[in-house]
Residue, then its C-alpha position, 0 to 999 in steps of 0.5 A: m293425272i299428269e299435267i304439262p305446262v303450256v308456254d308461249a314463245g317467251n317461255q312464260e307459262l300460260r296454263r296447264i293441260e292434262v295429258q294421257k297417262t297411257v302416253f306420258g306415264q309409262e314405266i321406263r323400259t330401256d329394253i323396249v327402247a333399245r329394241m326400237v332403236n335397233y329396229q330403226l337403225a337396221g331399217r336404214r341400212g342400205g345392204n347394197a354391197c355386191t361382189k361377183r361370184r365365179s359364174e358372174v365375172s367375165g372371161g375364163g372360157k378356156k383353160p389359162y394354160r395347158q394341163k401338164g408341162t408348165g410346172n404350175a398347178r393345174q387350172g381349169t378357168a381364170r374365173a377361179p377365186q385364186f386369180r386376180t380377175g376371178g370371182v369372190v368367195f362368200g362375198p357380200l350380196p344385196h340384202s335387207y337388214a330390216q327387222k320385224l317388231p310388233k306394232k304394239v312394241r313400237r307404240l310402247a317404245l314411243q310412249v316410253a321415250l315420251t315419258a322419259k323426256l317428260q320426266a327428265g324435263e326435256l319436253v316443252v309444250v308451246e302454244s305457238l312459236g310466234l314466227t310470222e316471217i322467215k328469219t333465222k335470227a328470230a328463230r334462234s331467239v325463240m329457241e334460246n328462250l325455250g332453253v334449246s341451245r345445242s340440240g333440239l327437235v321441234v315438232l309441228s302439227g303440220s306443214d309450216a314453211t315459215v318455221e321450217l325455213s327459219i329453223r333449218n339453218l340453226p345447227g343441231i336443231d331439226v324440225m319434224r311433223v307429228e307424223g314422223v315422230n319416232v324414238y330415235d330422233l326423240l333420244a338423239h336430241e336434248k330438248v323436244v319442243m312441241t306445239e300444243e296442237a301437235l301434242n294433241r294429235l300425237q296423243e290421238r295417234l298413240a292412245 
């Protein structure tokens, strides 16, 4: 049985809740996490670099000069790659860098990342952030109380404009809804602050 404390906005423990071992009790598998991070970063690459081949550049409809008598090497078209305005040989073309990774592996990687955060003491479950109005100063105070100073990820159960607008000006702290929780962002932030409702929805998603 794994228990996690639930705190308030002042970091005072209110109660302890039991969480699923399948989500927060996995064996730490760095190989699985590394595969997932590579999968995510590869999917973010644009792959938009493009060069023109000799058949795509303009001009070159006739020989640059006559075949013999000029002292130069014979040339058939100005589109050839040795000319300044010619095509590019083996240049990049638009393509996808996306990789394939089984759904079970992706789910396991997220479970491992959550387990690692919990074991490292970098996961904070809060009943409510207690922000009633849009104020960056109030959001900073709450983050400091919860031990988030330089880098943090706040996970919400749904849309909350008050929290999102209050936190967006805090450097190094990002807000994310529970549907978007992923391995890369969990590892990229030192602390993860998650509301209790978001925690329950995340467990339903990963169970």
